[in-house]
C-alpha positions as CSV (number, residue, x, y, z in Angstrom):
1,M,-25.3,-7.7,10.0
2,R,-22.4,-5.4,10.4
3,S,-18.8,-6.5,10.2
4,L,-17.3,-6.6,13.7
5,H,-14.2,-4.7,14.8
6,V,-13.8,-5.0,18.5
7,V,-13.5,-7.9,20.2
8,R,-13.2,-9.1,24.2
9,G,-10.5,-11.3,24.6
10,T,-6.5,-12.0,24.7
11,V,-4.3,-11.7,22.3
12,Q,-0.7,-13.4,22.6
13,H,2.8,-11.9,20.9
14,G,6.1,-12.0,22.0
15,G,5.3,-13.7,25.4
16,A,3.5,-10.8,26.4
17,D,-0.5,-11.2,26.7
18,Y,-2.6,-8.1,25.6
19,A,-6.2,-8.8,27.4
20,G,-9.4,-6.4,27.0
21,K,-11.1,-5.2,23.7
22,V,-8.9,-6.0,21.3
23,N,-9.4,-4.3,17.4
24,I,-9.1,-7.2,14.9
25,G,-8.1,-4.7,12.2
26,Y,-5.2,-4.0,14.1
27,V,-4.2,-7.2,15.4
28,S,-1.8,-7.6,12.2
29,A,0.3,-4.7,13.7
30,L,1.2,-7.0,16.2
31,F,3.1,-9.5,13.5
32,Q,6.6,-8.1,12.7
33,S,7.0,-7.1,8.9
34,L,9.6,-9.1,6.8
35,E,11.8,-6.2,6.3
36,S,12.4,-6.0,10.5
37,L,13.6,-9.5,10.4
38,G,16.0,-9.0,7.7
39,I,13.6,-10.7,4.7
40,Q,13.2,-9.5,1.4
41,Q,9.4,-9.0,1.4
42,L,8.8,-10.5,-2.5
43,Y,4.7,-9.4,-2.8
44,T,3.2,-6.5,-2.8
45,T,1.2,-5.0,0.1
46,G,-2.6,-4.1,-0.1
47,G,-3.2,-6.5,-3.1
48,D,-4.8,-9.9,-3.8
49,R,-3.7,-12.4,-1.4
50,R,-4.9,-15.5,-3.4
51,V,-2.8,-13.8,-6.6
52,Q,0.2,-12.8,-4.5
53,L,-0.2,-16.4,-3.2
54,K,-0.3,-18.1,-6.7
55,R,2.5,-15.8,-8.1
56,L,5.0,-17.1,-5.4
57,L,3.8,-20.7,-6.0
58,H,5.0,-20.2,-9.4
59,S,8.2,-18.8,-8.4
60,V,8.8,-21.6,-5.6
61,V,8.2,-24.0,-8.7
62,M,10.7,-22.4,-11.3
63,A,13.2,-22.3,-8.3
64,F,12.9,-26.0,-7.5
65,L,12.9,-26.8,-11.5
66,D,16.2,-24.5,-11.5
67,L,17.6,-26.3,-8.4
68,I,17.1,-29.8,-10.2
69,E,18.6,-28.6,-13.3
70,I,21.7,-27.4,-10.9
71,L,21.8,-30.8,-9.1
72,V,22.0,-32.6,-12.5
73,R,24.7,-30.3,-13.9
74,A,27.2,-29.9,-11.3
75,P,25.7,-31.1,-7.6
76,E,28.7,-29.3,-5.7
77,S,28.2,-25.8,-7.3
78,P,28.0,-23.0,-5.5
79,E,24.6,-22.1,-7.1
80,R,23.1,-24.7,-5.5
81,Q,22.8,-23.0,-1.6
82,K,22.0,-20.1,-3.3
83,K,19.1,-21.0,-5.2
84,L,18.0,-23.1,-1.7
85,E,18.3,-19.8,-0.1
86,D,15.8,-18.5,-3.0
87,I,13.2,-21.2,-2.6
88,R,13.7,-20.7,1.6
89,I,12.8,-17.0,1.1
90,V,10.0,-17.6,-0.9
91,F,8.5,-20.2,1.4
92,I,9.3,-17.7,4.3
93,N,7.0,-14.8,2.1
94,M,3.7,-17.3,1.5
95,H,4.0,-18.6,4.9
96,H,3.9,-14.7,6.2
97,L,1.3,-13.7,3.3
98,I,-0.9,-16.6,5.0
99,N,-0.7,-15.5,8.6
100,E,-1.5,-12.0,7.5
101,Y,-4.7,-13.6,6.6
102,R,-5.6,-14.7,10.1
103,P,-7.1,-11.9,11.8
104,V,-9.6,-11.8,8.9
105,Q,-10.7,-15.4,9.3
106,A,-10.9,-14.8,13.0
107,R,-13.1,-11.9,12.3
108,E,-15.1,-13.6,9.7
109,T,-15.3,-16.8,12.6
110,V,-16.2,-15.0,15.2
111,Q,-19.1,-12.9,13.2
112,L,-20.7,-16.3,11.8
113,M,-20.8,-17.7,15.6
114,L,-22.6,-14.5,16.6
115,E,-24.9,-15.1,13.9
116,L,-25.6,-18.7,14.7
117,Q,-26.4,-18.0,18.3
118,V,-28.9,-14.9,17.2
119,R,-30.8,-17.4,15.3
120,I,-30.6,-20.3,17.9
121,L,-31.8,-17.4,20.6
122,F,-34.4,-16.3,18.1
123,I,-35.6,-19.8,17.5
124,Y,-35.9,-20.5,21.3
125,L,-37.9,-17.3,21.9
126,I,-40.6,-18.2,18.9
127,N,-40.7,-21.3,20.8
128,L,-41.1,-19.8,24.0
129,L,-43.8,-17.6,22.9
130,I,-45.9,-20.8,21.1
131,I,-45.6,-22.6,24.6
132,V,-47.0,-19.2,26.8
133,L,-49.5,-18.4,23.9
């Protein structure tokens, strides 16, 4: 079965509803980029999302260990706030990267649901033919 690109429905973004045919491939264009939000993007676009998420997770763990070291050495140090901000930016990047995957997940879910409906309809038609014949 070919992959689905156009779906009828409604997409909500920024308090506005976009109804009609929605090309799922372009839904991600509705999401704001991190740069437009004033947040540094720590991952490369177009790469493998799993690899990017693993790198970001590694960054969070390392930053957390650095934060613990700072807290042990000097709890009132200004480095603490900087490290907390670094961790916050990494988590925002992870969240944004996961949200970019949602249109792909939605397309695959719709495709699976349609395939299931086709199978059910096929079984129903076979049973109907058996009854008629």
